[in-house]
C-alpha positions in Angstrom: -0.6 11.4 14.9 -0.1 13.4 18.1 -3.7 14.5 18.0 -4.9 10.9 17.8 -2.7 9.9 20.7 -4.1 12.8 22.8 -7.6 11.7 21.9 -6.9 8.1 23.1 -5.4 9.4 26.3 -8.6 11.3 27.0 -10.7 8.2 26.4 -8.7 6.0 28.8 -8.6 8.4 31.7 -10.5 5.8 33.7 -8.0 3.2 35.2 -10.3 0.2 34.4 -10.8 1.3 30.8 -7.1 1.9 30.4 -6.2 -1.6 31.8 -8.7 -3.3 29.4 -7.5 -1.3 26.4 -3.8 -2.0 27.3 -4.6 -5.7 27.6 -6.4 -5.8 24.3 -3.6 -3.9 22.5 -0.9 -6.1 23.9 -2.7 -9.1 22.3 -1.7 -7.7 19.0 1.8 -9.1 18.2 3.1 -6.0 16.4 1.9 -3.7 19.1 3.4 -5.8 21.9 6.7 -6.0 20.1 6.8 -2.3 19.6 5.9 -1.6 23.2 8.6 -4.0 24.5 11.3 -2.5 22.3 10.5 1.1 23.4 13.7 2.5 24.9 11.9 4.7 27.5 13.8 4.5 30.8 12.2 2.4 33.5 14.2 4.2 36.2 15.1 0.9 37.8 11.5 -0.3 38.2 12.1 -3.5 36.2 12.6 -6.7 38.2 
């Protein structure tokens, strides 16, 4: 799986491409739910 993740990171190096892909992925309910429940620290950046 890590190899696939790295490949995707290479493909979305461009900010515009990354933004479009992120938007498309977050339209998938299961993906959005998983992303929102990730416990990665936001270091106080959340409003």
